Biotite code that builds the C-alpha atoms (Angstrom):
import biotite.structure as struc

atoms = struc.array([
    struc.Atom([-115.113, 46.800, 97.731], chain_id="A", res_id=1, res_name="ILE", atom_name="CA", element="C"),
    struc.Atom([-111.373, 45.781, 97.302], chain_id="A", res_id=2, res_name="ALA", atom_name="CA", element="C"),
    struc.Atom([-112.445, 42.654, 95.420], chain_id="A", res_id=3, res_name="ALA", atom_name="CA", element="C"),
    struc.Atom([-114.712, 44.684, 93.269], chain_id="A", res_id=4, res_name="ALA", atom_name="CA", element="C"),
    struc.Atom([-111.933, 47.231, 92.557], chain_id="A", res_id=5, res_name="ARG", atom_name="CA", element="C"),
    struc.Atom([-109.426, 44.429, 91.797], chain_id="A", res_id=6, res_name="GLN", atom_name="CA", element="C"),
    struc.Atom([-111.708, 42.817, 89.389], chain_id="A", res_id=7, res_name="THR", atom_name="CA", element="C"),
    struc.Atom([-112.342, 46.299, 87.603], chain_id="A", res_id=8, res_name="PHE", atom_name="CA", element="C"),
    struc.Atom([-108.496, 46.921, 87.349], chain_id="A", res_id=9, res_name="GLU", atom_name="CA", element="C"),
    struc.Atom([-108.081, 43.329, 86.046], chain_id="A", res_id=10, res_name="SER", atom_name="CA", element="C"),
    struc.Atom([-110.317, 44.280, 82.964], chain_id="A", res_id=11, res_name="ILE", atom_name="CA", element="C"),
    struc.Atom([-108.434, 44.973, 79.884], chain_id="A", res_id=12, res_name="PRO", atom_name="CA", element="C"),
    struc.Atom([-108.057, 48.486, 78.747], chain_id="A", res_id=13, res_name="HIS", atom_name="CA", element="C"),
    struc.Atom([-109.745, 47.730, 75.361], chain_id="A", res_id=14, res_name="VAL", atom_name="CA", element="C"),
    struc.Atom([-112.903, 46.334, 77.183], chain_id="A", res_id=15, res_name="VAL", atom_name="CA", element="C"),
    struc.Atom([-113.114, 49.440, 79.624], chain_id="A", res_id=16, res_name="LYS", atom_name="CA", element="C"),
    struc.Atom([-112.746, 51.786, 76.549], chain_id="A", res_id=17, res_name="SER", atom_name="CA", element="C"),
    struc.Atom([-115.773, 50.270, 74.808], chain_id="A", res_id=18, res_name="LYS", atom_name="CA", element="C"),
    struc.Atom([-118.293, 49.305, 77.586], chain_id="A", res_id=19, res_name="HIS", atom_name="CA", element="C"),
    struc.Atom([-119.920, 51.836, 79.921], chain_id="A", res_id=20, res_name="VAL", atom_name="CA", element="C"),
    struc.Atom([-121.492, 48.824, 81.801], chain_id="A", res_id=21, res_name="SER", atom_name="CA", element="C"),
    struc.Atom([-117.978, 48.014, 83.420], chain_id="A", res_id=22, res_name="VAL", atom_name="CA", element="C"),
    struc.Atom([-117.767, 51.510, 84.708], chain_id="A", res_id=23, res_name="TRP", atom_name="CA", element="C"),
    struc.Atom([-121.425, 51.609, 86.000], chain_id="A", res_id=24, res_name="ASN", atom_name="CA", element="C"),
    struc.Atom([-120.863, 48.467, 87.964], chain_id="A", res_id=25, res_name="ALA", atom_name="CA", element="C"),
    struc.Atom([-117.876, 49.682, 89.857], chain_id="A", res_id=26, res_name="ILE", atom_name="CA", element="C"),
    struc.Atom([-119.486, 53.171, 90.472], chain_id="A", res_id=27, res_name="MET", atom_name="CA", element="C"),
    struc.Atom([-122.690, 51.278, 91.792], chain_id="A", res_id=28, res_name="GLN", atom_name="CA", element="C"),
    struc.Atom([-120.445, 49.375, 94.332], chain_id="A", res_id=29, res_name="VAL", atom_name="CA", element="C"),
    struc.Atom([-118.953, 52.830, 95.496], chain_id="A", res_id=30, res_name="TYR", atom_name="CA", element="C"),
    struc.Atom([-122.309, 54.330, 95.739], chain_id="A", res_id=31, res_name="GLY", atom_name="CA", element="C"),
    struc.Atom([-123.829, 51.716, 97.730], chain_id="A", res_id=32, res_name="GLU", atom_name="CA", element="C"),
    struc.Atom([-121.000, 51.825, 100.153], chain_id="A", res_id=33, res_name="HIS", atom_name="CA", element="C"),
    struc.Atom([-121.086, 55.549, 100.884], chain_id="A", res_id=34, res_name="GLY", atom_name="CA", element="C"),
    struc.Atom([-118.141, 56.208, 98.754], chain_id="A", res_id=35, res_name="MET", atom_name="CA", element="C"),
    struc.Atom([-119.645, 58.531, 96.089], chain_id="A", res_id=36, res_name="ALA", atom_name="CA", element="C"),
    struc.Atom([-116.575, 60.636, 95.543], chain_id="A", res_id=37, res_name="MET", atom_name="CA", element="C"),
    struc.Atom([-114.582, 57.577, 94.462], chain_id="A", res_id=38, res_name="GLU", atom_name="CA", element="C"),
    struc.Atom([-117.519, 56.933, 92.007], chain_id="A", res_id=39, res_name="GLY", atom_name="CA", element="C"),
    struc.Atom([-117.374, 60.381, 90.886], chain_id="A", res_id=40, res_name="ILE", atom_name="CA", element="C"),
    struc.Atom([-113.461, 60.179, 90.142], chain_id="A", res_id=41, res_name="ARG", atom_name="CA", element="C"),
    struc.Atom([-114.092, 57.075, 88.255], chain_id="A", res_id=42, res_name="LEU", atom_name="CA", element="C"),
    struc.Atom([-116.920, 58.852, 86.200], chain_id="A", res_id=43, res_name="TYR", atom_name="CA", element="C"),
    struc.Atom([-114.573, 61.804, 85.469], chain_id="A", res_id=44, res_name="ASP", atom_name="CA", element="C"),
    struc.Atom([-111.637, 59.307, 84.368], chain_id="A", res_id=45, res_name="ALA", atom_name="CA", element="C"),
    struc.Atom([-114.245, 57.368, 82.064], chain_id="A", res_id=46, res_name="MET", atom_name="CA", element="C"),
    struc.Atom([-114.967, 60.526, 80.302], chain_id="A", res_id=47, res_name="ARG", atom_name="CA", element="C"),
    struc.Atom([-111.647, 62.111, 80.222], chain_id="A", res_id=48, res_name="SER", atom_name="CA", element="C"),
    struc.Atom([-109.283, 59.325, 79.797], chain_id="A", res_id=49, res_name="GLU", atom_name="CA", element="C"),
    struc.Atom([-111.318, 56.791, 77.924], chain_id="A", res_id=50, res_name="TYR", atom_name="CA", element="C"),
    struc.Atom([-113.675, 59.222, 76.091], chain_id="A", res_id=51, res_name="ARG", atom_name="CA", element="C"),
    struc.Atom([-116.873, 57.215, 76.878], chain_id="A", res_id=52, res_name="LEU", atom_name="CA", element="C"),
    struc.Atom([-120.134, 58.769, 77.368], chain_id="A", res_id=53, res_name="THR", atom_name="CA", element="C"),
    struc.Atom([-122.403, 58.247, 80.162], chain_id="A", res_id=54, res_name="ALA", atom_name="CA", element="C"),
    struc.Atom([-125.679, 56.385, 79.628], chain_id="A", res_id=55, res_name="ASP", atom_name="CA", element="C"),
    struc.Atom([-128.831, 56.732, 81.554], chain_id="A", res_id=56, res_name="HIS", atom_name="CA", element="C"),
    struc.Atom([-127.594, 54.074, 83.979], chain_id="A", res_id=57, res_name="ILE", atom_name="CA", element="C"),
    struc.Atom([-124.455, 55.816, 84.747], chain_id="A", res_id=58, res_name="THR", atom_name="CA", element="C"),
    struc.Atom([-126.352, 58.965, 85.629], chain_id="A", res_id=59, res_name="VAL", atom_name="CA", element="C"),
    struc.Atom([-128.876, 57.126, 87.761], chain_id="A", res_id=60, res_name="ILE", atom_name="CA", element="C"),
    struc.Atom([-126.026, 55.408, 89.646], chain_id="A", res_id=61, res_name="VAL", atom_name="CA", element="C"),
    struc.Atom([-124.274, 58.687, 90.285], chain_id="A", res_id=62, res_name="LEU", atom_name="CA", element="C"),
    struc.Atom([-127.200, 60.810, 91.282], chain_id="A", res_id=63, res_name="LEU", atom_name="CA", element="C"),
    struc.Atom([-128.216, 58.165, 93.674], chain_id="A", res_id=64, res_name="ASN", atom_name="CA", element="C"),
    struc.Atom([-124.764, 57.907, 95.175], chain_id="A", res_id=65, res_name="ALA", atom_name="CA", element="C"),
    struc.Atom([-124.684, 61.704, 95.313], chain_id="A", res_id=66, res_name="CYS", atom_name="CA", element="C"),
    struc.Atom([-128.183, 61.992, 97.084], chain_id="A", res_id=67, res_name="SER", atom_name="CA", element="C"),
    struc.Atom([-126.875, 59.441, 99.850], chain_id="A", res_id=68, res_name="HIS", atom_name="CA", element="C"),
    struc.Atom([-123.717, 61.382, 100.540], chain_id="A", res_id=69, res_name="CYS", atom_name="CA", element="C"),
    struc.Atom([-125.337, 65.010, 100.369], chain_id="A", res_id=70, res_name="GLY", atom_name="CA", element="C"),
    struc.Atom([-123.268, 65.864, 97.163], chain_id="A", res_id=71, res_name="LEU", atom_name="CA", element="C"),
    struc.Atom([-125.708, 68.392, 95.657], chain_id="A", res_id=72, res_name="LEU", atom_name="CA", element="C"),
    struc.Atom([-123.182, 70.295, 93.615], chain_id="A", res_id=73, res_name="CYS", atom_name="CA", element="C"),
    struc.Atom([-121.641, 67.141, 92.060], chain_id="A", res_id=74, res_name="ASP", atom_name="CA", element="C"),
    struc.Atom([-125.079, 65.858, 91.406], chain_id="A", res_id=75, res_name="ALA", atom_name="CA", element="C"),
    struc.Atom([-126.050, 68.977, 89.500], chain_id="A", res_id=76, res_name="GLN", atom_name="CA", element="C"),
    struc.Atom([-122.823, 68.825, 87.468], chain_id="A", res_id=77, res_name="ARG", atom_name="CA", element="C"),
    struc.Atom([-123.290, 65.246, 86.485], chain_id="A", res_id=78, res_name="ILE", atom_name="CA", element="C"),
    struc.Atom([-127.035, 66.002, 85.393], chain_id="A", res_id=79, res_name="PHE", atom_name="CA", element="C"),
    struc.Atom([-126.132, 68.938, 83.435], chain_id="A", res_id=80, res_name="HIS", atom_name="CA", element="C"),
    struc.Atom([-123.088, 67.092, 81.674], chain_id="A", res_id=81, res_name="GLN", atom_name="CA", element="C"),
    struc.Atom([-125.677, 64.532, 80.572], chain_id="A", res_id=82, res_name="ASN", atom_name="CA", element="C"),
    struc.Atom([-128.720, 66.411, 79.684], chain_id="A", res_id=83, res_name="LYS", atom_name="CA", element="C"),
    struc.Atom([-129.742, 65.386, 76.011], chain_id="A", res_id=84, res_name="HIS", atom_name="CA", element="C"),
])
């Protein structure tokens, strides 16, 4: 996890501000290791600080992480924020 986060942090701001796939990858890492809340914090930062819109992969990654950690309220919020 530490190596994945270090890699994520080393990615230039300009790349992170354009490519949601970079965010999806690190959120997936957190979700796979039972750290859904960290993934949700990144999701919130992605939306507020970088003004990126989640794609269908983002939603699936986060809903999966929430389901494994029992975070129903967070899952509902993410789902409703991304209904199209």
